[in-house]
SEFIMI-485332 format. One record per atom (N, C-alpha, C, CB): x, y, z; residue number from 1; atom name; chain. Coordinates in pm, whole numbers. Glycine has a CB too. Layout:
! residues N
PARO     c1     c2     c3 seq atom mol
PARO      X      Y      Z NUM   CA   A
...
This chain:
! residues 183
PARO     c1     c2     c3 seq atom mol
PARO   8487   7801   8170   1    N   A
PARO   8490   7863   8301   1   CA   A
PARO   8376   7805   8385   1    C   A
PARO   8480   8018   8290   1   CB   A
PARO   8404   7742   8493   2    N   A
PARO   8301   7683   8577   2   CA   A
PARO   8274   7776   8694   2    C   A
PARO   8343   7542   8627   2   CB   A
PARO   8150   7825   8701   3    N   A
PARO   8120   7918   8809   3   CA   A
PARO   8114   7851   8945   3    C   A
PARO   7991   7988   8781   3   CB   A
PARO   8100   7719   8952   4    N   A
PARO   8098   7654   9082   4   CA   A
PARO   8238   7643   9142   4    C   A
PARO   8036   7516   9071   4   CB   A
PARO   8342   7678   9067   5    N   A
PARO   8478   7681   9119   5   CA   A
PARO   8514   7819   9173   5    C   A
PARO   8578   7641   9012   5   CB   A
PARO   8421   7910   9172   6    N   A
PARO   8448   8047   9213   6   CA   A
PARO   8476   8055   9362   6    C   A
PARO   8330   8138   9176   6   CB   A
PARO   8573   8139   9398   7    N   A
PARO   8601   8166   9538   7   CA   A
PARO   8514   8279   9591   7    C   A
PARO   8749   8200   9557   7   CB   A
PARO   8465   8362   9499   8    N   A
PARO   8385   8479   9538   8   CA   A
PARO   8252   8475   9464   8    C   A
PARO   8461   8611   9509   8   CB   A
PARO   8146   8503   9537   9    N   A
PARO   8016   8514   9471   9   CA   A
PARO   8013   8638   9383   9    C   A
PARO   7903   8520   9575   9   CB   A
PARO   8075   8744   9432  10    N   A
PARO   8076   8869   9356  10   CA   A
PARO   8206   8944   9382  10    C   A
PARO   7954   8957   9394  10   CB   A
PARO   8261   9001   9275  11    N   A
PARO   8378   9089   9286  11   CA   A
PARO   8333   9231   9255  11    C   A
PARO   8495   9044   9190  11   CB   A
PARO   8380   9326   9334  12    N   A
PARO   8341   9466   9317  12   CA   A
PARO   8456   9542   9253  12    C   A
PARO   8300   9530   9452  12   CB   A
PARO   8429   9606   9139  13    N   A
PARO   8529   9685   9069  13   CA   A
PARO   8485   9831   9076  13    C   A
PARO   8546   9637   8919  13   CB   A
PARO   8570   9914   9136  14    N   A
PARO   8531  10053   9162  14   CA   A
PARO   8653  10142   9175  14    C   A
PARO   8445  10062   9290  14   CB   A
PARO   8631  10272   9162  15    N   A
PARO   8737  10371   9185  15   CA   A
PARO   8739  10408   9332  15    C   A
PARO   8715  10498   9096  15   CB   A
PARO   8857  10440   9382  16    N   A
PARO   8872  10477   9523  16   CA   A
PARO   8783  10592   9565  16    C   A
PARO   9014  10512   9551  16   CB   A
PARO   8757  10684   9475  17    N   A
PARO   8672  10799   9508  17   CA   A
PARO   8528  10756   9539  17    C   A
PARO   8672  10899   9393  17   CB   A
PARO   8489  10638   9496  18    N   A
PARO   8353  10588   9519  18   CA   A
PARO   8347  10487   9633  18    C   A
PARO   8300  10524   9392  18   CB   A
PARO   8456  10475   9708  19    N   A
PARO   8468  10375   9814  19   CA   A
PARO   8359  10386   9920  19    C   A
PARO   8604  10386   9879  19   CB   A
PARO   8321  10507   9960  20    N   A
PARO   8224  10523  10069  20   CA   A
PARO   8096  10443  10041  20    C   A
PARO   8189  10673  10088  20   CB   A
PARO   8043  10455   9922  21    N   A
PARO   7922  10383   9884  21   CA   A
PARO   7950  10233   9871  21    C   A
PARO   7865  10438   9752  21   CB   A
PARO   8057  10199   9798  22    N   A
PARO   8089  10059   9769  22   CA   A
PARO   8118   9981   9896  22    C   A
PARO   8209  10050   9673  22   CB   A
PARO   8187  10043   9990  23    N   A
PARO   8218   9973  10115  23   CA   A
PARO   8091   9933  10190  23    C   A
PARO   8307  10061  10205  23   CB   A
PARO   7991  10017  10185  24    N   A
PARO   7864   9984  10251  24   CA   A
PARO   7796   9867  10180  24    C   A
PARO   7771  10107  10253  24   CB   A
PARO   7801   9866  10047  25    N   A
PARO   7745   9754   9970  25   CA   A
PARO   7819   9625  10007  25    C   A
PARO   7755   9782   9817  25   CB   A
PARO   7951   9631  10009  26    N   A
PARO   8032   9513  10043  26   CA   A
PARO   7996   9460  10181  26    C   A
PARO   8182   9547  10037  26   CB   A
PARO   7980   9550  10276  27    N   A
PARO   7948   9510  10413  27   CA   A
PARO   7812   9440  10421  27    C   A
PARO   7948   9633  10505  27   CB   A
PARO   7713   9495  10353  28    N   A
PARO   7579   9434  10354  28   CA   A
PARO   7584   9296  10287  28    C   A
PARO   7476   9526  10283  28   CB   A
PARO   7653   9287  10174  29    N   A
PARO   7664   9158  10106  29   CA   A
PARO   7732   9054  10194  29    C   A
PARO   7741   9173   9973  29   CB   A
PARO   7838   9094  10260  30    N   A
PARO   7910   9001  10348  30   CA   A
PARO   7819   8958  10463  30    C   A
PARO   8039   9065  10403  30   CB   A
PARO   7743   9053  10519  31    N   A
PARO   7649   9018  10627  31   CA   A
PARO   7541   8921  10579  31    C   A
PARO   7584   9146  10682  31   CB   A
PARO   7509   8928  10450  32    N   A
PARO   7411   8835  10392  32   CA   A
PARO   7471   8696  10370  32    C   A
PARO   7357   8890  10259  32   CB   A
PARO   7602   8684  10386  33    N   A
PARO   7668   8556  10369  33   CA   A
PARO   7738   8535  10236  33    C   A
PARO   7570   8449  10388  33   CB   A
PARO   7742   8638  10153  34    N   A
PARO   7808   8625  10023  34   CA   A
PARO   7959   8637  10037  34    C   A
PARO   7757   8732   9927  34   CB   A
PARO   8030   8564   9952  35    N   A
PARO   8174   8580   9940  35   CA   A
PARO   8200   8699   9849  35    C   A
PARO   8242   8450   9883  35   CB   A
PARO   8259   8804   9904  36    N   A
PARO   8276   8931   9832  36   CA   A
PARO   8424   8960   9814  36    C   A
PARO   8207   9047   9908  36   CB   A
PARO   8464   8985   9688  37    N   A
PARO   8599   9035   9667  37   CA   A
PARO   8591   9187   9675  37    C   A
PARO   8660   8987   9528  37   CB   A
PARO   8644   9239   9786  38    N   A
PARO   8651   9383   9811  38   CA   A
PARO   8791   9405   9868  38    C   A
PARO   8536   9434   9911  38   CB   A
PARO   8867   9494   9810  39    N   A
PARO   9010   9504   9842  39   CA   A
PARO   9042   9512   9990  39    C   A
PARO   9067   9624   9775  39   CB   A
PARO   8964   9585  10067  40    N   A
PARO   8993   9595  10211  40   CA   A
PARO   8977   9462  10283  40    C   A
PARO   8902   9699  10276  40   CB   A
PARO   8887   9377  10236  41    N   A
PARO   8870   9245  10298  41   CA   A
PARO   8985   9151  10264  41    C   A
PARO   8737   9183  10253  41   CB   A
PARO   9059   9185  10161  42    N   A
PARO   9167   9098  10113  42   CA   A
PARO   9305   9159  10136  42    C   A
PARO   9148   9070   9966  42   CB   A
PARO   9317   9253  10228  43    N   A
PARO   9443   9327  10248  43   CA   A
PARO   9562   9233  10269  43    C   A
PARO   9430   9421  10366  43   CB   A
PARO   9546   9134  10353  44    N   A
PARO   9657   9043  10382  44   CA   A
PARO   9686   8955  10260  44    C   A
PARO   9625   8955  10505  44   CB   A
PARO   9583   8906  10196  45    N   A
PARO   9601   8823  10077  45   CA   A
PARO   9671   8900   9966  45    C   A
PARO   9465   8771  10027  45   CB   A
PARO   9636   9026   9948  46    N   A
PARO   9693   9107   9840  46   CA   A
PARO   9836   9152   9870  46    C   A
PARO   9607   9227   9815  46   CB   A
PARO   9872   9158   9996  47    N   A
PARO  10002   9209  10038  47   CA   A
PARO  10115   9127   9974  47    C   A
PARO  10014   9205  10192  47   CB   A
PARO  10198   9194   9896  48    N   A
PARO  10313   9130   9834  48   CA   A
PARO  10284   9061   9701  48    C   A
PARO  10371   9033   9927  48   CB   A
PARO  10158   9052   9662  49    N   A
PARO  10122   8984   9537  49   CA   A
PARO  10153   9073   9416  49    C   A
PARO   9973   8946   9538  49   CB   A
PARO  10171   9009   9302  50    N   A
PARO  10175   9079   9174  50   CA   A
PARO  10029   9110   9140  50    C   A
PARO  10247   8992   9060  50   CB   A
PARO   9988   9233   9165  51    N   A
PARO   9847   9268   9151  51   CA   A
PARO   9797   9254   9007  51    C   A
PARO   9824   9409   9199  51   CB   A
PARO   9883   9279   8912  52    N   A
PARO   9840   9268   8773  52   CA   A
PARO   9789   9126   8745  52    C   A
PARO   9956   9304   8677  52   CB   A
PARO   9866   9027   8784  53    N   A
PARO   9827   8887   8762  53   CA   A
PARO   9713   8845   8854  53    C   A
PARO   9948   8794   8784  53   CB   A
PARO   9723   8883   8981  54    N   A
PARO   9624   8839   9079  54   CA   A
PARO   9485   8896   9049  54    C   A
PARO   9668   8880   9220  54   CB   A
PARO   9479   9024   9018  55    N   A
PARO   9348   9084   8988  55   CA   A
PARO   9288   9026   8861  55    C   A
PARO   9361   9237   8975  55   CB   A
PARO   9372   8994   8764  56    N   A
PARO   9321   8927   8643  56   CA   A
PARO   9257   8793   8682  56    C   A
PARO   9436   8905   8539  56   CB   A
PARO   9325   8719   8767  57    N   A
PARO   9273   8589   8811  57   CA   A
PARO   9138   8606   8882  57    C   A
PARO   9373   8521   8906  57   CB   A
PARO   9127   8706   8967  58    N   A
PARO   9001   8730   9040  58   CA   A
PARO   8888   8760   8942  58    C   A
PARO   9015   8847   9140  58   CB   A
PARO   8909   8859   8854  59    N   A
PARO   8802   8907   8767  59   CA   A
PARO   8778   8817   8645  59    C   A
PARO   8834   9047   8720  59   CB   A
PARO   8873   8732   8612  60    N   A
PARO   8858   8642   8498  60   CA   A
PARO   8814   8502   8539  60    C   A
PARO   8988   8635   8421  60   CB   A
PARO   8858   8455   8657  61    N   A
PARO   8835   8315   8694  61   CA   A
PARO   8758   8294   8823  61    C   A
PARO   8963   8246   8703  61   CB   A
PARO   8783   8376   8924  62    N   A
PARO   8743   8337   9059  62   CA   A
PARO   8615   8400   9112  62    C   A
PARO   8852   8369   9151  62   CB   A
PARO   8547   8482   9032  63    N   A
PARO   8422   8543   9077  63   CA   A
PARO   8305   8487   8996  63    C   A
PARO   8428   8698   9065  63   CB   A
PARO   8193   8467   9062  64    N   A
PARO   8072   8426   8989  64   CA   A
PARO   8015   8543   8910  64    C   A
PARO   7965   8372   9086  64   CB   A
PARO   8022   8663   8967  65    N   A
PARO   7974   8785   8903  65   CA   A
PARO   8068   8899   8937  65    C   A
PARO   7828   8819   8947  65   CB   A
PARO   8066   9002   8853  66    N   A
PARO   8142   9125   8879  66   CA   A
PARO   8045   9242   8871  66    C   A
PARO   8261   9142   8777  66   CB   A
PARO   8043   9324   8975  67    N   A
PARO   7968   9449   8972  67   CA   A
PARO   8068   9560   8942  67    C   A
PARO   7891   9475   9107  67   CB   A
PARO   8043   9632   8833  68    N   A
PARO   8128   9743   8792  68   CA   A
PARO   8057   9872   8831  68    C   A
PARO   8159   9739   8637  68   CB   A
PARO   8120   9948   8921  69    N   A
PARO   8064  10075   8969  69   CA   A
PARO   8118  10187   8879  69    C   A
PARO   8101  10101   9120  69   CB   A
PARO   8040  10223   8778  70    N   A
PARO   8084  10318   8676  70   CA   A
PARO   8070  10461   8725  70    C   A
PARO   8003  10298   8547  70   CB   A
PARO   8178  10538   8704  71    N   A
PARO   8178  10680   8737  71   CA   A
PARO   8287  10749   8656  71    C   A
PARO   8200  10703   8891  71   CB   A
PARO   8290  10880   8662  72    N   A
PARO   8396  10955   8593  72   CA   A
PARO   8533  10915   8650  72    C   A
PARO   8374  11108   8607  72   CB   A
PARO   8537  10880   8776  73    N   A
PARO   8663  10838   8839  73   CA   A
PARO   8705  10700   8788  73    C   A
PARO   8648  10835   8993  73   CB   A
PARO   8608  10610   8772  74    N   A
PARO   8635  10474   8727  74   CA   A
PARO   8708  10473   8594  74    C   A
PARO   8505  10394   8717  74   CB   A
PARO   8660  10556   8503  75    N   A
PARO   8716  10559   8367  75   CA   A
PARO   8863  10598   8365  75    C   A
PARO   8636  10655   8281  75   CB   A
PARO   8907  10679   8461  76    N   A
PARO   9043  10734   8460  76   CA   A
PARO   9148  10644   8524  76    C   A
PARO   9043  10866   8531  76   CB   A
PARO   9107  10542   8594  77    N   A
PARO   9200  10461   8674  77   CA   A
PARO   9258  10344   8594  77    C   A
PARO   9130  10408   8799  77   CB   A
PARO   9387  10322   8610  78    N   A
PARO   9452  10209   8544  78   CA   A
PARO   9402  10076   8597  78    C   A
PARO   9604  10217   8561  78   CB   A
PARO   9392  10064   8729  79    N   A
PARO   9354   9936   8788  79   CA   A
PARO   9210   9899   8757  79    C   A
PARO   9375   9939   8938  79   CB   A
PARO   9120   9996   8759  80    N   A
PARO   8980   9963   8728  80   CA   A
PARO   8967   9919   8582  80    C   A
PARO   8888  10084   8755  80   CB   A
PARO   9043   9981   8494  81    N   A
PARO   9040   9940   8354  81   CA   A
PARO   9096   9799   8337  81    C   A
PARO   9119  10039   8267  81   CB   A
PARO   9198   9765   8412  82    N   A
PARO   9253   9629   8408  82   CA   A
PARO   9148   9528   8458  82    C   A
PARO   9383   9620   8494  82   CB   A
PARO   9083   9560   8570  83    N   A
PARO   8979   9472   8624  83   CA   A
PARO   8866   9453   8521  83    C   A
PARO   8922   9529   8756  83   CB   A
PARO   8823   9565   8463  84    N   A
PARO   8714   9561   8365  84   CA   A
PARO   8751   9475   8244  84    C   A
PARO   8677   9703   8319  84   CB   A
PARO   8872   9493   8193  85    N   A
PARO   8914   9415   8076  85   CA   A
PARO   8919   9266   8107  85    C   A
PARO   9052   9463   8027  85   CB   A
PARO   8964   9231   8226  86    N   A
PARO   8966   9090   8266  86   CA   A
PARO   8824   9035   8275  86    C   A
PARO   9039   9072   8402  86   CB   A
PARO   8734   9114   8333  87    N   A
PARO   8594   9072   8344  87   CA   A
PARO   8530   9060   8205  87    C   A
PARO   8514   9171   8431  87   CB   A
PARO   8563   9153   8116  88    N   A
PARO   8507   9148   7981  88   CA   A
PARO   8556   9025   7905  88    C   A
PARO   8542   9275   7903  88   CB   A
PARO   8680   8987   7925  89    N   A
PARO   8732   8866   7861  89   CA   A
PARO   8654   8744   7908  89    C   A
PARO   8883   8848   7891  89   CB   A
PARO   8622   8740   8035  90    N   A
PARO   8540   8630   8089  90   CA   A
PARO   8398   8636   8035  90    C   A
PARO   8538   8635   8244  90   CB   A
PARO   8341   8756   8033  91    N   A
PARO   8203   8773   7986  91   CA   A
PARO   8187   8727   7842  91    C   A
PARO   8159   8920   8000  91   CB   A
PARO   8292   8743   7764  92    N   A
PARO   8289   8704   7623  92   CA   A
PARO   8260   8555   7608  92    C   A
PARO   8422   8738   7556  92   CB   A
PARO   8308   8474   7703  93    N   A
PARO   8289   8329   7694  93   CA   A
PARO   8169   8278   7773  93    C   A
PARO   8414   8260   7742  93   CB   A
PARO   8105   8364   7849  94    N   A
PARO   7990   8322   7931  94   CA   A
PARO   7862   8320   7848  94    C   A
PARO   7973   8416   8052  94   CB   A
PARO   7769   8240   7892  95    N   A
PARO   7639   8233   7826  95   CA   A
PARO   7532   8295   7916  95    C   A
PARO   7603   8086   7793  95   CB   A
PARO   7574   8386   8001  96    N   A
PARO   7484   8454   8094  96   CA   A
PARO   7543   8591   8128  96    C   A
PARO   7461   8369   8225  96   CB   A
PARO   7467   8668   8202  97    N   A
PARO   7520   8797   8247  97   CA   A
PARO   7630   8772   8349  97    C   A
PARO   7406   8887   8308  97   CB   A
PARO   7744   8828   8327  98    N   A
PARO   7857   8816   8421  98   CA   A
PARO   7892   8952   8479  98    C   A
PARO   7980   8754   8350  98   CB   A
PARO   7897   9052   8393  99    N   A
PARO   7926   9189   8438  99   CA   A
PARO   7793   9257   8466  99    C   A
PARO   8009   9269   8331  99   CB   A
PARO   7780   9308   8587 100    N   A
PARO   7659   9379   8629 100   CA   A
PARO   7694   9526   8647 100    C   A
PARO   7599   9318   8761 100   CB   A
PARO   7664   9611   8547 101    N   A
PARO   7702   9752   8558 101   CA   A
PARO   7609   9831   8649 101    C   A
PARO   7704   9815   8420 101   CB   A
PARO   7669   9919   8726 102    N   A
PARO   7595  10009   8815 102   CA   A
PARO   7658  10147   8797 102    C   A
PARO   7600   9961   8968 102   CB   A
PARO   7576  10248   8775 103    N   A
PARO   7628  10380   8740 103   CA   A
PARO   7602  10485   8847 103    C   A
PARO   7565  10426   8610 103   CB   A
PARO   7711  10560   8876 104    N   A
PARO   7698  10681   8956 104   CA   A
PARO   7665  10799   8864 104    C   A
PARO   7828  10709   9036 104   CB   A
PARO   7707  10790   8737 105    N   A
PARO   7685  10898   8640 105   CA   A
PARO   7680  10837   8500 105    C   A
PARO   7798  11007   8649 105   CB   A
PARO   7677  10921   8398 106    N   A
PARO   7662  10873   8260 106   CA   A
PARO   7794  10855   8186 106    C   A
PARO   7576  10968   8184 106   CB   A
PARO   7903  10842   8257 107    N   A
PARO   8033  10822   8193 107   CA   A
PARO   8029  10697   8105 107    C   A
PARO   8145  10810   8300 107   CB   A
PARO   8079  10711   7983 108    N   A
PARO   8086  10598   7891 108   CA   A
PARO   8214  10520   7916 108    C   A
PARO   8078  10646   7743 108   CB   A
PARO   8202  10390   7926 109    N   A
PARO   8315  10301   7953 109   CA   A
PARO   8331  10208   7833 109    C   A
PARO   8293  10220   8086 109   CB   A
PARO   8453  10196   7779 110    N   A
PARO   8475  10107   7665 110   CA   A
PARO   8427   9964   7695 110    C   A
PARO   8623  10106   7627 110   CB   A
PARO   8352   9910   7601 111    N   A
PARO   8305   9772   7615 111   CA   A
PARO   8175   9756   7693 111    C   A
PARO   8409   9692   7681 111   CB   A
PARO   8134   9860   7764 112    N   A
PARO   8004   9855   7833 112   CA   A
PARO   7906   9927   7740 112    C   A
PARO   8009   9924   7979 112   CB   A
PARO   7840   9851   7658 113    N   A
PARO   7754   9907   7554 113   CA   A
PARO   7632   9977   7613 113    C   A
PARO   7709   9798   7457 113   CB   A
PARO   7583  10080   7544 114    N   A
PARO   7464  10150   7594 114   CA   A
PARO   7340  10062   7597 114    C   A
PARO   7436  10272   7509 114   CB   A
PARO   7343   9950   7527 115    N   A
PARO   7228   9859   7525 115   CA   A
PARO   7225   9766   7646 115    C   A
PARO   7230   9777   7398 115   CB   A
PARO   7332   9765   7724 116    N   A
PARO   7337   9679   7844 116   CA   A
PARO   7266   9751   7958 116    C   A
PARO   7484   9644   7883 116   CB   A
PARO   7169   9684   8016 117    N   A
PARO   7092   9742   8126 117   CA   A
PARO   7182   9759   8247 117    C   A
PARO   6969   9654   8161 117   CB   A
PARO   7168   9874   8310 118    N   A
PARO   7247   9905   8429 118   CA   A
PARO   7154   9949   8541 118    C   A
PARO   7353  10015   8398 118   CB   A
PARO   7210   9960   8660 119    N   A
PARO   7137  10014   8776 119   CA   A
PARO   7187  10155   8800 119    C   A
PARO   7156   9923   8904 119   CB   A
PARO   7095  10247   8816 120    N   A
PARO   7129  10386   8848 120   CA   A
PARO   7144  10396   9000 120    C   A
PARO   7018  10487   8795 120   CB   A
PARO   7268  10413   9045 121    N   A
PARO   7296  10413   9189 121   CA   A
PARO   7241  10536   9261 121    C   A
PARO   7444  10405   9212 121   CB   A
PARO   7204  10638   9187 122    N   A
PARO   7144  10755   9250 122   CA   A
PARO   7003  10726   9300 122    C   A
PARO   7141  10872   9151 122   CB   A
PARO   6948  10613   9260 123    N   A
PARO   6813  10575   9301 123   CA   A
PARO   6810  10471   9413 123    C   A
PARO   6736  10522   9183 123   CB   A
PARO   6929  10424   9454 124    N   A
PARO   6936  10319   9556 124   CA   A
PARO   7038  10352   9663 124    C   A
PARO   6969  10184   9491 124   CB   A
PARO   7001  10332   9788 125    N   A
PARO   7102  10341   9893 125   CA   A
PARO   7181  10210   9890 125    C   A
PARO   7036  10366  10037 125   CB   A
PARO   7297  10206   9955 126    N   A
PARO   7381  10086   9947 126   CA   A
PARO   7311   9956   9991 126    C   A
PARO   7503  10105  10031 126   CB   A
PARO   7230   9964  10094 127    N   A
PARO   7161   9843  10142 127   CA   A
PARO   7063   9791  10037 127    C   A
PARO   7088   9873  10274 127   CB   A
PARO   6986   9882   9979 128    N   A
PARO   6890   9840   9877 128   CA   A
PARO   6959   9787   9751 128    C   A
PARO   6798   9957   9840 128   CB   A
PARO   7072   9848   9717 129    N   A
PARO   7147   9798   9601 129   CA   A
PARO   7202   9658   9629 129    C   A
PARO   7262   9895   9564 129   CB   A
PARO   7252   9636   9750 130    N   A
PARO   7301   9502   9787 130   CA   A
PARO   7187   9400   9776 130    C   A
PARO   7359   9503   9931 130   CB   A
PARO   7067   9441   9811 131    N   A
PARO   6951   9352   9799 131   CA   A
PARO   6925   9317   9652 131    C   A
PARO   6826   9418   9862 131   CB   A
PARO   6942   9414   9563 132    N   A
PARO   6927   9385   9419 132   CA   A
PARO   7032   9284   9373 132    C   A
PARO   6939   9516   9337 132   CB   A
PARO   7155   9302   9421 133    N   A
PARO   7261   9206   9385 133   CA   A
PARO   7223   9067   9433 133    C   A
PARO   7397   9249   9446 133   CB   A
PARO   7173   9058   9555 134    N   A
PARO   7131   8929   9610 134   CA   A
PARO   7024   8865   9522 134    C   A
PARO   7077   8946   9755 134   CB   A
PARO   6926   8945   9480 135    N   A
PARO   6820   8892   9394 135   CA   A
PARO   6875   8844   9260 135    C   A
PARO   6713   8999   9371 135   CB   A
PARO   6973   8915   9208 136    N   A
PARO   7030   8881   9078 136   CA   A
PARO   7114   8753   9084 136    C   A
PARO   7115   8996   9026 136   CB   A
PARO   7201   8744   9182 137    N   A
PARO   7296   8632   9182 137   CA   A
PARO   7243   8509   9256 137    C   A
PARO   7426   8675   9244 137   CB   A
PARO   7131   8524   9324 138    N   A
PARO   7068   8409   9386 138   CA   A
PARO   7116   8382   9527 138    C   A
PARO   7091   8288   9302 138   CB   A
PARO   7055   8285   9592 139    N   A
PARO   7088   8255   9731 139   CA   A
PARO   7228   8196   9745 139    C   A
PARO   6986   8159   9790 139   CB   A
PARO   7282   8213   9861 140    N   A
PARO   7414   8159   9893 140   CA   A
PARO   7396   8022   9954 140    C   A
PARO   7493   8254   9989 140   CB   A
PARO   7466   7925   9900 141    N   A
PARO   7463   7791   9958 141   CA   A
PARO   7603   7760  10008 141    C   A
PARO   7413   7683   9855 141   CB   A
PARO   7616   7752  10138 142    N   A
PARO   7746   7722  10198 142   CA   A
PARO   7739   7584  10262 142    C   A
PARO   7785   7831  10304 142   CB   A
PARO   7830   7498  10222 143    N   A
PARO   7838   7365  10280 143   CA   A
PARO   7966   7361  10362 143    C   A
PARO   7837   7253  10170 143   CB   A
PARO   7951   7322  10489 144    N   A
PARO   8067   7315  10579 144   CA   A
PARO   8146   7445  10581 144    C   A
PARO   8158   7200  10538 144   CB   A
PARO   8075   7555  10596 145    N   A
PARO   8140   7686  10591 145   CA   A
PARO   8145   7748  10730 145    C   A
PARO   8066   7779  10495 145   CB   A
PARO   8264   7787  10770 146    N   A
PARO   8283   7865  10893 146   CA   A
PARO   8368   7985  10854 146    C   A
PARO   8350   7779  11009 146   CB   A
PARO   8321   8107  10881 147    N   A
PARO   8394   8226  10834 147   CA   A
PARO   8529   8243  10902 147    C   A
PARO   8310   8349  10856 147   CB   A
PARO   8623   8304  10829 148    N   A
PARO   8754   8335  10886 148   CA   A
PARO   8743   8434  11000 148    C   A
PARO   8847   8390  10778 148   CB   A
PARO   8646   8522  10992 149    N   A
PARO   8626   8625  11094 149   CA   A
PARO   8475   8635  11119 149    C   A
PARO   8686   8764  11049 149   CB   A
PARO   8424   8571  11225 150    N   A
PARO   8279   8571  11249 150   CA   A
PARO   8229   8704  11308 150    C   A
PARO   8243   8456  11343 150   CB   A
PARO   8236   8809  11228 151    N   A
PARO   8199   8944  11272 151   CA   A
PARO   8056   8951  11327 151    C   A
PARO   8213   9041  11157 151   CB   A
PARO   7964   8881  11261 152    N   A
PARO   7825   8887  11305 152   CA   A
PARO   7809   8827  11444 152    C   A
PARO   7735   8813  11205 152   CB   A
PARO   7883   8723  11474 153    N   A
PARO   7880   8662  11607 153   CA   A
PARO   7930   8760  11712 153    C   A
PARO   7966   8532  11609 153   CB   A
PARO   8042   8826  11684 154    N   A
PARO   8097   8925  11777 154   CA   A
PARO   7997   9038  11800 154    C   A
PARO   8229   8982  11724 154   CB   A
PARO   7936   9084  11692 155    N   A
PARO   7842   9196  11702 155   CA   A
PARO   7717   9155  11782 155    C   A
PARO   7801   9244  11561 155   CB   A
PARO   7664   9038  11753 156    N   A
PARO   7542   8990  11819 156   CA   A
PARO   7559   8983  11970 156    C   A
PARO   7503   8852  11765 156   CB   A
PARO   7676   8939  12015 157    N   A
PARO   7700   8922  12158 157   CA   A
PARO   7785   9032  12219 157    C   A
PARO   7765   8790  12183 157   CB   A
PARO   7815   9136  12140 158    N   A
PARO   7891   9250  12192 158   CA   A
PARO   8033   9214  12236 158    C   A
PARO   7818   9311  12307 158   CB   A
PARO   8096   9123  12164 159    N   A
PARO   8231   9079  12200 159   CA   A
PARO   8333   9181  12150 159    C   A
PARO   8261   8938  12139 159   CB   A
PARO   8411   9236  12243 160    N   A
PARO   8514   9334  12208 160   CA   A
PARO   8647   9290  12266 160    C   A
PARO   8475   9476  12259 160   CB   A
PARO   8753   9335  12204 161    N   A
PARO   8886   9301  12253 161   CA   A
PARO   8942   9177  12187 161    C   A
PARO   8883   9283  12402 161   CB   A
PARO   9069   9180  12160 162    N   A
PARO   9136   9071  12087 162   CA   A
PARO   9123   8937  12159 162    C   A
PARO   9282   9105  12066 162   CB   A
PARO   9152   8934  12289 163    N   A
PARO   9152   8808  12363 163   CA   A
PARO   9013   8747  12368 163    C   A
PARO   9205   8829  12505 163   CB   A
PARO   8912   8829  12396 164    N   A
PARO   8775   8778  12401 164   CA   A
PARO   8731   8726  12264 164    C   A
PARO   8678   8887  12450 164   CB   A
PARO   8764   8801  12159 165    N   A
PARO   8727   8757  12025 165   CA   A
PARO   8797   8626  11988 165    C   A
PARO   8761   8865  11922 165   CB   A
PARO   8923   8615  12025 166    N   A
PARO   8998   8493  11995 166   CA   A
PARO   8934   8373  12065 166    C   A
PARO   9146   8507  12038 166   CB   A
PARO   8897   8390  12193 167    N   A
PARO   8835   8281  12269 167   CA   A
PARO   8699   8243  12210 167    C   A
PARO   8819   8321  12415 167   CB   A
PARO   8619   8342  12174 168    N   A
PARO   8488   8315  12114 168   CA   A
PARO   8506   8244  11980 168    C   A
PARO   8407   8446  12096 168   CB   A
PARO   8603   8290  11902 169    N   A
PARO   8631   8227  11772 169   CA   A
PARO   8667   8080  11790 169    C   A
PARO   8745   8301  11700 169   CB   A
PARO   8758   8052  11882 170    N   A
PARO   8802   7913  11905 170   CA   A
PARO   8687   7825  11952 170    C   A
PARO   8915   7909  12007 170   CB   A
PARO   8605   7878  12043 171    N   A
PARO   8490   7802  12092 171   CA   A
PARO   8388   7777  11980 171    C   A
PARO   8424   7876  12209 171   CB   A
PARO   8358   7881  11904 172    N   A
PARO   8260   7866  11795 172   CA   A
PARO   8310   7767  11690 172    C   A
PARO   8232   8003  11730 172   CB   A
PARO   8439   7775  11657 173    N   A
PARO   8495   7682  11559 173   CA   A
PARO   8489   7538  11611 173    C   A
PARO   8640   7721  11524 173   CB   A
PARO   8518   7520  11740 174    N   A
PARO   8510   7388  11802 174   CA   A
PARO   8367   7333  11794 174    C   A
PARO   8557   7394  11950 174   CB   A
PARO   8269   7416  11829 175    N   A
PARO   8129   7373  11822 175   CA   A
PARO   8090   7338  11679 175    C   A
PARO   8036   7482  11877 175   CB   A
PARO   8136   7418  11584 176    N   A
PARO   8108   7393  11443 176   CA   A
PARO   8162   7256  11401 176    C   A
PARO   8168   7504  11356 176   CB   A
PARO   8285   7226  11440 177    N   A
PARO   8347   7098  11405 177   CA   A
PARO   8272   6981  11471 177    C   A
PARO   8495   7096  11447 177   CB   A
PARO   8226   7000  11594 178    N   A
PARO   8151   6895  11662 178   CA   A
PARO   8018   6871  11591 178    C   A
PARO   8127   6931  11810 178   CB   A
PARO   7952   6977  11549 179    N   A
PARO   7826   6961  11476 179   CA   A
PARO   7849   6888  11343 179    C   A
PARO   7762   7098  11450 179   CB   A
PARO   7961   6915  11278 180    N   A
PARO   7992   6845  11154 180   CA   A
PARO   8007   6695  11178 180    C   A
PARO   8121   6901  11091 180   CB   A
PARO   8067   6658  11289 181    N   A
PARO   8086   6517  11320 181   CA   A
PARO   7953   6447  11347 181    C   A
PARO   8178   6501  11441 181   CB   A
PARO   7855   6522  11396 182    N   A
PARO   7725   6464  11430 182   CA   A
PARO   7635   6446  11308 182    C   A
PARO   7656   6550  11532 182   CB   A
PARO   7668   6514  11200 183    N   A
PARO   7579   6506  11083 183   CA   A
PARO   7636   6421  10973 183    C   A
PARO   7550   6644  11029 183   CB   A
């Protein structure tokens, strides 16, 4: 498994009941420039897919790291267990930490041994936890990268409305391509 072939720097595995916290973590990570697999960010990509196969591919092949948000809800869900098992299969062949456990509570999860160090999420707000993830997985190096949705650009300049965003996107992408030609 080559981690430099990963499409995502980090994949987030969580139960829907824990979405409020996880969504904030995902947002901060994305703002930091990380490629994050978070279901809401992939709504169009996931639409119509065989999720059983696709999620296995994400958690087994396409993420550099997986953060597992452990809770009583996580243990009960079919999809989270599928994601975890795919990540564990990958972790078995890795020579480094691949699964990064984070706990909302003390629920025991099969395959997540008590000897594996975890982060207690009750001690970190989402922004601070995202900072820990950044420290763990290292800096993001993007070569020739232009985001599909430049949210930070829109926010910085207060761009609202579909037409204005589309025009700003096209202009920014054009400038990006021109800069690439100059270097």
